[in-house]
N, C-alpha and C positions, 0 to 999 in steps of 0.2 A: 388038701390044705385045711387049716383050722377053721376057715370062714364057714365051711359047710357044717361044721359041728355046731356053730351058733345060729345056723339058719340064714346065713348071709349069702348073697350072690357072688361076692368077691371080697378080697381083703380091703377093709375100709381105710387103713391108715398107711397107704403107700406114700413115700415122700416124692414120687413123681407128680408133676403138675398135671392134673386131670381136670378139664373144664367142668365136668359133671359134678365135681366135689367143691366147686367154688363157694366159699363162705365169706360173705362180705359183712364184716363187723362194722360198727360205727366208724372206727378209725380207718378201716379199709375204704369205706365209702367216702370219707373225708379226703383221703389221699387221692382217690380217683377223681373226685371233684376238682381238687387243686390242679391235677395234671390236665384235665379237660379244659379248665379255665385258662391255663397257661397256653395250651395249644391254640385256643381260640382268641388269644389276646394280641396276636399280630407279630409273633416272632420273638427272638431272644432265647434265653436259657430257662429251662425248667429243671428243678432239683428235687429228687426223691431219695431220701436216705432212710436207713433202718438197719438194725442189727441183723446178723446172719439168721435166716430162718423165720423172719417176721412176716414174710409174704410179699416181698417186693416183686418177685416174678409173677405172682398171682395178679398184682395190680397191673403189671405190664401187659399181661394177656388180656385183661379186661379192657385196658386202654386201646389196644390194637383193634379189638372187636367193635369199639364204639367210635373210632375215628371215622370222619366222613369218607365216602367212597373216593372223592377227588383228592386223596392224600397218598403221596408216595413216601414210603418209609425205608430208611436204611438202618439195619440193626447191627451194631458192632458188639459182639460177645467177647472178643479177646482184646482188651485194651493195652496189652503189653506190646505196643507198637511205637515206632518213631513217627514223627510228623508226616513223613513221606508215605510210609506204609498205611497210616490211618487215612490219609486222603485217597490213596489208591483203593482201600477197602470200601470207603464211601462211594466212590465212583463205580466199583464193581457191583455194590448192592443196588445202585440206582440205574445200572445198565448204561453208564456213560462210557463211550469209547475213548481210548487213549493208546499211545504207543507203549506197550509193556516193556520194550527193550531199553528205552531211554526216558523214563518218566522223571519229571522234576516238579518241585513245589509250584513253580509258575505255571507250567503247562497243565497240571492237574487242577489248579485253582481256576485258570481260565476256562477249562472245559466245564468245570462245575458251575461257574458263574453263567456261562452260556445256557447250560441246562436249566438253571434256576429261572433265568429270564424267560425262556421258552415255556417252562412249566407254569409260571405266573401268567403269561399271556393266554394260556389254555384254561386258566381258572383253577389250577391245581396247586396244592400246598406241598411242601417238602419238609420232612421231619427226619432227623438223625437221632437214633436212640443208642446211647453208649452204656452198657452194663459194666458193673465192677469198676466204675470210673475212679475209685480211690487209688487205683494203680497207675493212673496216667501221670506221665512226667510233666514237669513244669513247661518244657518247650512244646509239648503236645497240646497242653491246655491253652497256651498262648496262641498256637496255630488255630485251634478250635475257635477261640475268641475272634480272631481275624476273619473267620468265615462268616460271622454274623454282621460284618461290615457290608456284606452283599445285600443291597436293599434298593427299593424304589423310593420315590418321594413320600410314599404313604406307609410303607411297612417293610419289615425285614423279609427277605426271600427264603430264609432258612430258620427253622426252629430246631433247637438241640435239647434233648432230654438227657440229663446226667443222672445215673442211678448208681448208688453205692452205699457202703457202710458209713457210720457216723464220722469216720476219719475224713471222708470227702468234704464234709462241711468245715472241718477244722483246716483242711488243706486250702480251701477257698478263702478262708479268713486271713491267709498270709498277705502281708502288705503288697507284695509284688503281683498278687492276683486280684487286687481290688477292682480293676477295670472289668474283669470277668464277673466278679461277685456282684457288682452294681447292675449288671445286665440280666440278672436272674429275675424273671417276672412272676414266678410262682415257686414256692418251696414247701416241702412237707417232710417231717420226720415220722416214719411209721413206727409206732410204739407196739409192744407185745399186747396180747389179749388180757383183759381183766378176768376176774374169777367167773363172773356170769357169762362172759363171752367164751371162756374156755369150756364151761359147761355146755353152752349152746353149740359150740364147734364140734365137740365130741358127739353130741346127739345128732347133729346134722350129718356127719360122715357115716355114722351107723345107719341112719335112716336111708341115705342114698344107696348104701350097700345092701339094703333090703331088710333091715331089722324091723320086726313088728313093733307097732307103737306102744304096746302095753308091756314090753320087755325092758328090763333094766340090767345092763351088764356092768356099768360103772356106778356104784352107789355114790351118794353125795360126799361121804367121808373120803372116799378114794379120789374123787375129783378135786377136792380141796387140797389134799396132800400132793396130788399130781401137779396142781397149779403152783404150789410152793416150790416144787423141785424143778419145774420147767420154766418158771417165771412167765408163763403165758406165751412162750415162743412156739408157734404152730409146728415147726419142724421137729422140735424136741417132743412135743405132745404126740405127734405121729409115731415117732420111733418108740417112745415109752409105751404108748397104748398098744402098738403092734406086739411088743414083747410081752406085755401083760396078758393079752389074748392068747398068745402062744403058750404061756405058762398055765393059764386056766385050762386050756385044752389038754395039756399034758397031765393035769391033776383031775381031769374029768369033772370040772366045776363049770357052772353056767354063769357065775358072777365073780367079778374081781374082788379081792380084799386087799387090805393094807400090807399083808405079808407078801403077796404077789408083787405089789408095787415096789416094796423095798428090794426084793430079789431082782426085779427087772431093772430098777435104777442102778443097782450094784453092777449088773452085767453091762448095761448100756453106758453108764456115766463113769464107771470105774470105782475104785475103792479107796482113793487117796484120803478122802475126808474121814472115812470110817477108821482107817489106820491111825490117823492123827488123833481121833477121839479116844481110842483105847490106849494109845501110847502115853497120852498126857498124864493120867493118874499114876501110871507106873513110874514115869519120870519124876513126878512130884514125890512119890513115896521113896524112890531111890535117893533123892536129894535129902529128904528128911533123915533117912537112916544114916547117910554119910555124916550129917550134922550131929547125930547123936553117938557117933562111933567112939568119941573120946570119953564118954561117961557111962555109968552103969544104967541100964534100962530096967526099971522096976515094973513097968507095965506098958502095954501098947498105947502109944499116944496117937490121937487122931491127926490126920494131915490137915494143916490149917486151911480153912476156906473150902473144904470139900463137903461139908455137911449143911450148906446153906440151901440146898434144894432137896425137895422130896417129891416123889411122884404122886400126884393126886389120882383119884379114880378115873378121871377123864384122860389121863396120860400127859397132862400139861404140867409145866413146872410151877411150883409154888414157892415164893420166897419166904424163908423162915426168919423171923425176928429173933436174934440171938444177942445177949449182952456181950459187949466187947470185953475181951480180957485186958486187964490193966497190965502195964509193963512189969509191975512187981510180981505178977503171977506167972509170967513167962520165964522159961529158963534163961539164965544169965548168959546170953550170947552177944558178942560184940562183932561188929563188921570187920574188925581187924584180925580176928582169929581165923586162920585158914581152916576150911573144912567144916565150919559151923554156920548156922543160920542166925542172922541178925534179927532184932525186933522188927525192923523195917521190912525185911524179906517176908516174915510171917504175916504181917498185916497186908501185904500186897495180894495175898490169895483170898481176901474177903471179897464178897460180891460187890460190884459197883452199885452205888446208891441210886443210879438211874435205871436199873434193870427191874422191871415190874412183871408180875404175872399177867398174862394176856387179858384175863377177866377184869383185873384192876385197872389196867390202862384203858380198856374200852369203857368201863364204868365212868372213869374220870372224863373221858372225851365226850361221852353222852351227856354228862351233867353240864358241860359247857354249852351244849346245843339245845337242851330241852329240860324242863322241870319234871317231865313225866318219868315214870319208872322205866328202866332199861329193858327194851324188848329182848326176848330170848334169841331171836334170829336176825337182828338188825343188819348184820354184815354177811348174811347168806346170799345177798345179791338178788333176792326175790321179793322183798317186801319194803314198804315205806311206812314209817310210823310217825304220827304227829307231824306230818309234813317234812320229815327228815329222812334222807336217804344216805346209805353208806356206799362208798366207792372203794374198790380194791384195785390197785394198780401195781406195776413193777417199774423200777428205775435202775439205771446203771451207775449214775454218779450223783454226788451231792448237788451238782449244778441243776440236775433235773428237778430237785425239790425246792430250789430257791424261788421258783415262780409262785409258790403257794404262800399266801399270807393267811395261814390258818393252821390250827394244830393238826399234826399228823401222827398216826401210830406206825412205828417201824416194827416190822416183824423180825425178831431176832432168834438166833439159834446159839445156845451157849456151847462152851467147849465140851460139856458133857452131853450135848445133843438134845437138850430140853428146849421147848418153846418158851419164849419170853417176849416182852414188848418194851419199847421205849416211846414215851409220849413227847414228841418233838414240838417245841414251842417257838422255833425260829433258828435261823442260821446266821451267824455273824462272822464273816470271814472264814477262818478255819475252826471256829468254835460253834457249839450248839447250846441253846437253852433247852433244858429238858426237865421233866417232872421227876423229882426224887422222892424217896420215902418220906422225908421230913421237910420238903420245900423245893423251890426252884434251884436247879443246879446248872452251872456252866461247865461244859466238858469239851475236850478236843474231839473233832470229827474223827481223827485217827484212832481214838479209843473206841468209837462206835463201829467203825467200818468193818473190822474182822468178824463181828457177830451178826451184821445186818444181812439178811437173806436177799435184799433187793425189793421185797414186797412192802407196800405201805397202804394205809387206809386213811380215809377222812370222811367227815360227815358234811352234808350241805343240804340246803333247802331249794329243790328245783321248783319251777312253776308247776302249779297243779295240773296233772295230766301229762307232763312232759315225759316222753319216752325215747326221743331221738332228735337229731338235728332238724331245724326248721329252715326252709329256704323259700325263695320267691315262688308264688303260685300255691303255697300251702294255705289251707283254710281250716281253722280250728280255734276254740276258745284259748288255747295256749298262746296262739299268735297275739290275741288281744291282751293277754297278761304280759307278754314280752313288750308290747307297745306301751303299756302302762309303766313298766319299769323304766323305759327310755324317757318317757315324759316326766317321771319323777326325777330322773338324773338331770334332765335339762331344765327343770323348774317350769314346765309348761302345763297349762290346764287341759289342753287338748292333746289327744294322741294322734299319731301319724296314720293309724288305720284301726279298723275294728277287728274282725276275725280273719281278714285276708292279708297275707304277706305280700305287700305291694312294693313297687319300685322305690317309693319314698322311705319305707322302713329298711329296705335293703341298702340304700345309700347311707342311711344313718348308721347301720350296723358296720358297713365298711369303714366309715370314718372313725367309729369307735375302736374297731380292731386295729387300725393303723396307729391311732393315738396311743394304744397300750401295747404295741408290739406283738399283736396276735396275727394269725394268718388272715389276711383281708379278703376273704372269699364271699363275704356277705351272708354266710350261713350261720345261724344261731345254734351253736353246739354247746357242749358242756363248758369248754374253756371260756367262751364269751359270757355265758351265764354266771360262771364262777367270778369273773371279774366284775360283772354288774352287781352281784350280791355283795362282793367285797366293798365296792364304792358306796352302795346304798346301806351298808350295815346290816344286811339280812343275815349273813353268816358271821359268826364271831371270828375276827381276825386274831393274830397272835398277840397284839397289844392288849386287846380286851381279855383274851384268855389268860394272859399273864397276870393282869390286874385281879381277875376273879379268883385265880388260884392263890395269889399272894394274900388276898383278903381272907380266904378260907383258912390258910395256915396261921395268919395272925390271930384269928378268932380262936383257933385251937392252941394258941400259945407256942407255936413251933417256929415262927419267924417274926 
């Protein structure tokens, strides 16, 4: 196998869940903390959602290992069951005896209730874990809800963990399931890895497989491109990295390059996007030639809108400023003449005013956050400059971005497969406020969607020394700084604590999280700090950013 060629003990990127390769990113730790909190909260439902391949199974394994010994667990891996079959499966998992020849919902429920009461008397807890729960029928979900009615005067006798894809949360939002939704005591949506976590994830798996610490198989440029293609989804990272290593082995090379990545992506993810890319200019050229078929062609005319990009030395797209042709210089085509191009059709092929070169968008974003010169590697994920840090994330929908009241850079891919960016300044319904070449522009989200890769970036000011979530029991100067932020928010002269994360600070954090719709786990993570910064004006929100940019354009005489 190829792993021996690289000096590895085994293949590092198998998609099988191997506990030795467990990589707990910040979001995975947060998810596990939510599940453990839910299990310890005294019954009800716990919800874990996430896209395919984000690591839900990894979290499940970690949870099972950390559950108290006095816990009995029933794991349902096949949710394509009716209510009777599901109850029977739960009884089978827990070792509950029943008549297999004539089971009924009543007899199974009675047997389960008796078991739960006896288990509670013995000081044991009972947990039912249902995977792929988005496939559960309404009737089955209603039966599951009824199971949580089994309780003593003090607590529920049964805790149910529902695990599934994001559609599960949408399913539970249906009005007819509101009773079940209201019983969820802890919920968490597991997001993909960011760029820095992707980099650490790859290093971690190679290290566990035996790679020497001084060797580099995946250069940073390859990791960045790999992150864009996989959107930080661990399973896709595994599949693509495995194929890249195989390709490097076949070429007798010890280090991956972008050509190997492109070939691996083509083989693993298919070629549909690439086919669309090369077909587009051919179709445009064909339309143009058909439009000119009725007249004499004295020279080769350029395809409208096809020359607005040129490739810079870095391989990124650069927007070219080009004087617009006036209608008088265009061929006299009218929309009513069959087989010919109208003036409006020609203009449609010009680049959108909101599409910027990546360097330009980042420069404008940095100017909103700091008066200092733009650092060269601010978004490499490894440095913090002038108290400002860059975060790279991935999202699936516009709704995922609406939580941010701050400027965001959207990473775009043009129809010609060049990199470009959009500086997003807010979402209003189905429209977006974005930075254009000559000012602020409002455009439809539908116009942005086809080119958006799903990746986005933003800048923020974390507390000095902040490297990860803070929770009760932690002791550090960062805790003191967080306590100061809350005292400023509350208008109090005294802080709740010094360097120790105590119960008083934890309770204040929980109240704050509940007030603003955050996960109320009492843990100070990035989302909690981002909201604090927003309320205290530490980070520039969209309103401030819009005002700064509008003033800048007014001074330049552009708006």
